[in-house]
N, C-alpha and C positions, 0 to 999 in steps of 0.2 A: 813277975810273970808278964810276958810281953802282951800288949793289947792286940785284939783281933782287928783286922781290916774291915771296912764296911762291907766289901763283897763277901768276906768269910762269914760275917754275921748274918747277911741275907741268906746265904746258902744254908747256914745252920737253922735259921727259922723255917725255911722251906722243908728241910728234912724233918724237923720236929712236927710240923703240920701233917706231913705225909705219914708219920708214924702213929698218929692218933686215929685209931679205927672208929668209924661210926660218927665222927665229929662233923664231917661235911657230907651232905646228902644232895643228890641231884633233885631238882624240882620235879614233882609229878607231871606226867604228860599223858594225854590221850593218844594212844597208838593206833587204834582202829575202832570203827563203829559201823553198825549195820542196823538201819531202821526199817521195819516192815509196817507200813501204814495202810490201813484199809478204811475207806470211807463207806459207812453204812447208809448215809443220807447226807444232804448238804449241811446238816448241823450235828452229825455224830460220826465218830471215828474210833478205831482201836489201834493201838501201837504195841509192837514188840521191839524194844530198843536194846540191842546187844552192844556192849562197849568193853574195851580193854584199856586199862589205865595202869601205867607202870610207876613205881615209886610212891604209892599211897596205900596206907593201911585202911583208911576210910575215904570215901568219896561223897561229896555233897552234890546233889542234883537240884536244879531249879526249873520250875515249870511256869511259864508266863501265860496265864489264861486270859481269854478275851472277857469282856464285861458280861456277866450273867452266865458264864460257863461253869461246869462242874467236872471233877475228875474222880474216877474210881480206880484205885490200885487193885489189880486182879492177881498179881503174883510176881515173885522175884526168884529167879533161878541163878545159882552160883554165887549168891551173896545174901547177907542177913541185914535186915533193916535195923538201924540204930534209933530206936524210938519211932514214934508215929510221924507221919508227914505233918508239917506245920506251915502256917502262913508267915511269910517274911516280906513285908512291904506288899507289893502287888504280885508276888510270886508264891508258889507252893514249894517248900523245901523238903527234900528227902535225903537222909544220910544213910549210906549202906557201907557194910564191911565185906569186901569181896573174899570169897573162899576159893574161887577159881580164877584162872588168868583172864577169862571173859565171863561176864555175867549179863543177865537179861532182866529188864524191867518191863512188865506187861501192865497196861492200863487202858481205860476207856475215857473218852472226853465227849461231853455233851455241851454244845454251844448254844447261845441265844442267837438272835438275828444278827448281832454285831460280829459274830464269828462264822458267818456263812462261808462254807467251802474252806474252812481253816482247821488245821490240826496241829496242836502245840506239841513240841518235843521236850522231854524231861532232860535238859542238858546237864552234863557234868560240869562243875565249875572249873575242872582241870582243863586247860586249853590244849588244842592240838599243836603239833610242832610247827605247823604252817608251811611245811615243805611236802610231806607225804600226802598223797591223795588216797587215803585209806578209809574214807567215809562213803558208804554205800546207802542210797535211799531207794526203797522199793515202794511204790504206791499203787493201790488198786481202787478203782471206782466201782459203783454197783454194776451188776451184770446188765448189759444193754445200754448203759449210759455212754454218752459221747463226751470225752474230755475236751476241754478248751484251753484257755491260758492258764499258766501255772507259775509259781515262784517257789523254788528254782525251776528251771526248765527240765523237762523229762523227755526221754526217747520212748515213744509209745508203741506198744503192740496190743491192739485191741483195747481192753480196759486196764492194762497193766503198763506202768511207766517206771523207768529206771534212770538213775544218774549217779555220777561219782563226783565227790567234792573234796576239798581240802579241810573242811571244818563242818561242824554240825550247825544247821540253822535253828533259830528259836522256834520256828513253825514252818509248816508246809501249807501252801494254798493252791488248790486245784479247782478251777471252775468246771462244772460239767452239767450236761442236760440229761436228766433221767430218761429212761426208755420211753419213747413215744412223744417226747417234748422237743421243742425246737433247740438247735445248737445254742450254747451260751454265747452271749455277747462278750467280745473281748475289747479291751481298751484300744488296742492297735486298730481294730476294725472300725470302731467308733471314730477314732481320729482320722482315719482315711476317708470315711464318709463325710465328716465335717469339712475336711480339706476340699473334697470334690464339690461340696455344696457352696463353699465360699468362692471357689473358682468360677462356678456356674453363675452365681449372682453377680460377681464382678464383671464377667464377660457380658452378661445381659445389660448391666448398667452402662458399660462402655459402648456397646452397640447402640443403645438408645440415645446416648449423648451424641454419638457420631451422626446418627440420622437427623437429630434435631439441629445440629450445627450445619449440616448440609442443606436442610430446608431453609434455615435463616439466610445462608449465603446465596441461595437461589433467588430468594425474594428481593435481596438488595441489588442483584445484577440480573435484571430481566433480559431475556433474549431480544435482539434487535428485530424490529418489524420490517419486513421486506415489502416494498411498494411495487 
């Protein structure tokens, strides 16, 4: 029996692999997400996180809570929880089994002072594809509050902000002043004020030294006396 060439053997292997159904699976991927975040106060928020994940029978979510924070799971639509949420390292893990193409996790977070103006998102461990910008974030601060700096950045209409990203962040931070309070300080504003103060002090010191130098020069070269 004649031996097969190397190219023929390679072709045969490829055909054999293609003929094996279910042996090769594409990696699960997050195809879309929509997070609705409502700040009830500087230390409390509620979240309705809707995600679509392809290629996964079960999806694990991780929540990174700030020190002293607590979370309450209030409901899951379109999926079933696989056991109770549990602590894994410094995160809270939740595994769900989707029954719909998109499912929603609803929960509330109460932070300590270390998590001021911070709201954590219960992220799926399945990554986004990195190309599509199918992640929508909607945030709302209390009625009458004045939003300030945020991470990520939002486009604001009154107390509501929106943005579109290519991935889900671990948390959203929005500084705001509640109704009747002064607008919140922002890092950029503080840095601008510090820069202006440094320039003013430097200018004052330069002017003082220039005047002192002029006075010393005048004393060494007195004006001639006219007789």
